[in-house]
DRENKE-951791 format. One record per residue (C-alpha): x, y, z. Coordinates in steps of 0.25 Angstrom, whole numbers, plus 5000, padded with zeros to 4 digits. Example, Ala and Ser with C-alpha at 12.3 -4.5 7.8 and 13.67 -1.06 7.14 Angstrom:
DRENKE-951791
504949825031;505549965029;
***
This chain:
DRENKE-951791
486154014982;485453924993;486453845002;485853714998;486153744983;487553794986;487753664994;487253574983;488153644973;489353634982;489153484983;489053474968;490353544966;491053464976;490553334970;490553374955;491753274952;490953164958;489653204950;490453204937;490953064940;489553014944;488953084931;490053014922;489752874928;488252904927;488352944912;489152814909;488052734916;486952804909;487652784896;487852634899;486352624903;485852694890;486752624880;486752494887;488252474887;488552324888;489752314879;491052294888;491852394880;490752504881;490652474896;492152484897;492052624891;491052664901;491952634912;492752754909;491752854912;491352774925;492752764929;492952914927;491652944935;492052854946;493452924946;492853064948;491953014959;493252954966;493953084963;492853174970;492753084982;494253074984;494453224983;493253244993;494053165003;495553215001;495253354996;494553465005;494653564994;493553524983;493453654976;494153584964;493053474962;492153564953;493353594944;493653444943;492253414939;492153524929;493353484922;492853344922;491553384915;492353474905;493253364902;492153274899;491453374890;492753404883;493153264880;491753224876;491653334866;492953304861;492653164859;491353184852;492053284843;493153184839;492053074837;491253164828;492553204820;493053064819;491753004814;490853104807;490053004799;490052884807;488952854818;489552804831;488852714840;488152794851;488652694862;490052704858;490052854856;489452874869;490452784877;491552854870;490952984873;490752954888;492152894889;492753024883;491953104893;492453024904;493853044900;493553194899;493053184913;494253124918;495153224911;494353334916;494453284930;495953274929;496053414924;495053464935;495853394946;497153464942;496453594941;495753584954;497053524961;497853644955;496853744961;496853674974;498353684975;498253834971;497253854982;498153784992;499353864988;498553994990;498053955003;499453915008;500054045003;498954125010;499154045023;500654065021;500554215019;499554225031;500454145041;501054225052;502354145052;503354165041;503354055031;504454035020;504853925010;506353905008;506853824996;508353814994;508553915005;507754014998;506354075001;505354034991;504054074998;503854155011;502554215017;502254355021;502554325036;503954275032;504254395024;503754495035;504654425045;505854465037;505354605034;504854575020;503554625014;503454535002;503754385004;504254374990;505454454993;505954345001;505754234991;507054184985;507954234996;508854145004;508054105017;509354115025;509354265022;508354285033;509154235045;510354285053;511654215053;511454145066;510154095061;510754045048;511753965057;510553905064;509853865051;511153805046;511453725058;509953685063;508953715053;509553655040;509853525047;508453515054;507753545040;508653435034;508453325044;507053355050;506353455039;506053555051;506653655059;506153755069;506953865077;507254005079;508054095069;508354245067;507854305054;508354425047;507454525041;507754605028;508054725036;509054655044;508354635057;508254495064;507054425070;506954295078;506054185071;505554045074;505753965061;505153825057;505653755044;505153635037;505653565024;504353485022;503853495008;504953595004;505953544994;507353604997;506753705006;505953725019;504753805025;505153915035;504153965045;504654085053;504054165065;504654295071;504854265086;505754385089;504654445099;504454315105;505954285107;506154435113;504954415122;505554285127;506854345130;506254465137;505454365146;506754285149;507454415153;506354465161;506154325168;507654325171;507554465177;506354425185;506854295190;508254345194;508354495196;506954515203;507254395212;508554455216;507854585218;506754525227;507854455235;508454585238;507054645241;506654535250;508054545258;507854695261;506354665264;506754565274;507854655281;506754765282;505754665288;506754625299;506854775304;505354805305;504354695307;503154785304;503754825291;504054685288;502654645289;502054755281;503054775270;504154675270;503254545270;502454595258;503754615251;504254485254;502954415250;502954485236;504354455234;504054305237;502854305228;503654365216;504854265218;503854155219;503254195206;504554205199;504954065204;503654015199;503854075186;505154015184;504653885188;503553895178;504553925167;505453805171;504253715171;503753755157;505253755152;505453605156;504053555152;504153425144;502953405135;503353255133;503153215147;501853165152;501253115164;499953045168;498853135172;498653055185;500153065188;500053215185;498953235196;499753145206;501053225204;500253355206;499553305219;500853245225;501553375223;500453465229;500353375241;501753395244;501753545241;500453575248;500253475260;499053555265;498253555252;497253445249;497653385236;496653305228;497053225215;496053165206;496453075195;495852975185;496252835186;496252775172;495652635170;496252515163;495652565150;496152705151;497452785150;498052885160;498053025153;499453095153;499853235152;501153315151;501853325164;501853475164;500453475168;500853425181;501553565183;500253635179;499453555190;500553575200;500453725198;498953725199;498953655212;500053755217;499153865212;497953815220;498753795233;499553925233;498354005229;497653955241;498853975250;498954125245;497454145248;497454095262;498854145265;499054015273;500453935275;499753805272;498753765262;497553755272;496253795266;495353905273;494153865266;493453735263;493753675249;492453685243;492053825248;491453775261;491653825275;493053885280;493953775285;495353795289;495753645288;495253615274;496453615264;496453665250;496053565240;496753545226;496253435217;497153395205;496453305195;496653245181;495553175172;495253155158;493953225154;493153185142;492553295133;491653275121;492753315112;494053265119;494653215132;495453305141;496453275152;496153375163;496853405176;496153495186;496753565199;495553605208;495653685221;494653735231;495353865234;494954005229;495253975214;496154045204;495854185201;495054215188;496154315183;497254215183;496454105176;496054205165;497454255163;498054115162;496854065153;496854185144;498454195143;498454335149;499454385160;498954415174;499654455187;500254335194;499954325208;500754235217;501154145205;499854085204;499554145190;500854105185;500553965189;499253965181;500054015169;500953895171;499853795171;499253865158;500553855151;500753705154;499253675150;499453745137;500753675134;500153545136;498853585127;497853585138;496853685144;496753755157;495453785164;495053855177;493753815184;493153875197;492653775207;491253795213;491753775227;492953865226;494353835219;494753815205;494953695195;496053715185;495953615174;497053575164;496453505152;497253425142;496853355129;496753205132;497053125119;496752985123;495452955116;495152835124;493952845133;494652825146;493852785159;494452835172;494152805186;494252935194;494952935208;495253045217;496453045226;496553145237;497853185244;497853275256;498953305265;
***
């Protein structure tokens, strides 16, 4: 079938109810024109088919706005037509039986027949609507059941403390192949005594007061084994019951415990071992200067690097733990705070702050305060990487900032900026940290952006991971760009929800010590 014909048939099916209504009104108008209806009583009778026809058009228009599933419209139209035919035939049959020998007026009989057909259309539309609504509800129930069965999380409906419906994922968590085997059982049978105490003291009051609870419980499988699970419960829409959503987190909890143990071992035991090794290395170095230069000093440097990485990892952990997502700071103040700290920490580095001064008609954009930690880390990474490359004790540059001739007096330049960038689809608040050094290795960038582990050298890679975690938690994006004249530009981009068209006057403030 040609596509145009198929499209035309689809449009006819979608508007079939309106077409029936318009046809009914047209028949009434045609009848009035042919018979010349002027009697008020007859005109009043014609109002029935006109009203029914207009009602059908309104019904179709209303459903096209509020109902995306219009597959039931042809059913309604078909039932309306069938109803009209049935009632009209019944009417004619009754008239023929009631007055077999009398001749009736054509006008009176026609109006009565049209009215009866209109009533049949109305009745048929009502029946068709009920059938279409029932079919729609059945399709929705089927879709919900299929989605429920396909869900990765276990979902169960509990009424009067008994399981009335569970999906396959929920049954598999408890070691049951057939979900129907769990239906009718007490919901509390799937938990340990300790979890039952938690349910009684925390879950039940929370569901009663707020209608929602979320926590961690220990479930019991049918074979007696236990597993840890995160549980979400909600009473909305359930009479005398609640919905339970369960996810097995045993592996996740075990992994977190292993990480905590290994972290404690690395932080405590290895630090003590490194202290002992460094003490013995120092004693060896005191007896032989040649041995100290060739072997003892490298040992000391490696120990210092490892301890520095451990301290940095602990610092990152503490910052992520205490981050407060409710605290915000102006973008301009964030840049100033980063620049002030960098000037105090690196007096030989040229620090450039570039911010946008809002006009009287604009607003100052804000960002979560944790972004300041990310900007601090990027500045530290740029400076420390430069120091590690030059091997100098002060951050004096050995090359011109834009890749020119060698110059011992030109310092490293780090620029921190914040601006609102207008894109075709949305506005973004972007922070940039740019330096004119050697840049960030591609391997470290790829590891952070793709989420793959890589070797951490001098803690720089760990710092980039820290920045990426903060940016992701705030809902932003991280991007690395190479400068044409040398160095790297790191961009932290965040959604800017203020839809006003702000106009900024850009100013550049340079601070060099």
